[in-house]
C-alpha positions as CSV (number, residue, x, y, z in Angstrom):
1,M,-93.1,12.0,22.3
2,K,-92.1,13.3,25.8
3,N,-91.2,10.9,28.9
4,S,-94.3,12.0,30.6
5,E,-96.5,10.9,27.7
6,I,-94.6,7.5,27.6
7,K,-95.2,6.9,31.4
8,A,-99.0,7.7,30.8
9,L,-99.2,4.6,28.3
10,S,-100.6,1.4,29.5
11,G,-98.7,-1.8,29.1
12,E,-100.4,-2.8,26.0
13,E,-100.0,0.7,24.3
14,L,-96.4,0.8,25.2
15,T,-95.8,-2.5,23.3
16,E,-97.9,-1.4,20.3
17,R,-96.0,1.9,20.3
18,L,-92.6,0.2,20.3
19,N,-93.5,-2.2,17.6
20,S,-94.8,0.5,15.3
21,E,-91.7,2.7,16.0
22,R,-89.3,-0.4,15.2
23,L,-91.1,-0.7,11.9
24,N,-90.9,2.9,11.3
25,M,-87.2,2.8,12.0
26,Q,-86.7,-0.1,9.7
27,N,-88.6,1.8,6.9
28,L,-86.4,5.0,7.5
29,R,-83.2,3.0,7.2
30,F,-84.5,1.2,4.0
31,A,-85.5,4.7,2.5
32,H,-82.1,6.3,3.4
33,A,-80.2,3.4,2.0
34,I,-82.1,4.0,-1.5
35,S,-81.8,7.8,-1.5
36,P,-80.7,10.3,1.3
37,L,-83.7,11.4,3.4
38,E,-85.0,14.9,3.4
39,N,-84.5,15.0,7.3
40,P,-81.7,12.5,8.3
41,M,-82.2,13.4,12.1
42,K,-85.5,11.6,11.9
43,V,-83.4,8.4,12.3
44,R,-81.7,9.7,15.4
45,E,-84.9,10.8,16.9
46,T,-86.6,7.5,16.1
47,K,-83.7,5.5,17.8
48,R,-83.9,7.8,20.8
49,L,-87.8,7.3,21.0
50,I,-87.3,3.4,20.8
51,A,-84.8,3.6,23.6
52,R,-87.1,5.6,25.7
53,L,-89.9,3.1,25.2
54,K,-87.7,0.1,26.0
55,T,-86.5,2.0,29.1
56,E,-89.9,2.4,30.4
57,A,-91.0,-1.2,29.5
58,R,-87.9,-2.4,31.5
59,R,-88.6,-0.2,34.3
60,R,-92.2,-1.5,34.6
61,E,-90.8,-5.1,34.3
62,I,-88.4,-4.7,37.1
63,E,-91.1,-2.9,39.3
64,A,-93.6,-5.7,38.5
65,N,-91.0,-8.3,39.9
66,S,-90.1,-6.3,43.0
């Protein structure tokens, strides 16, 4: 997901996507603990996507308070 796509999301969609990605990250970590993942870079990509989503959420929060 690109930053432009993240910025286009509404506040509710952003929260939903963040929660689903956190759940996805939890599942990836669990699966990787049991047996190695076919694509271990997926863990890194998911972590970075979560960070991008959190950054956008924080940016909107600061914007709203200003």
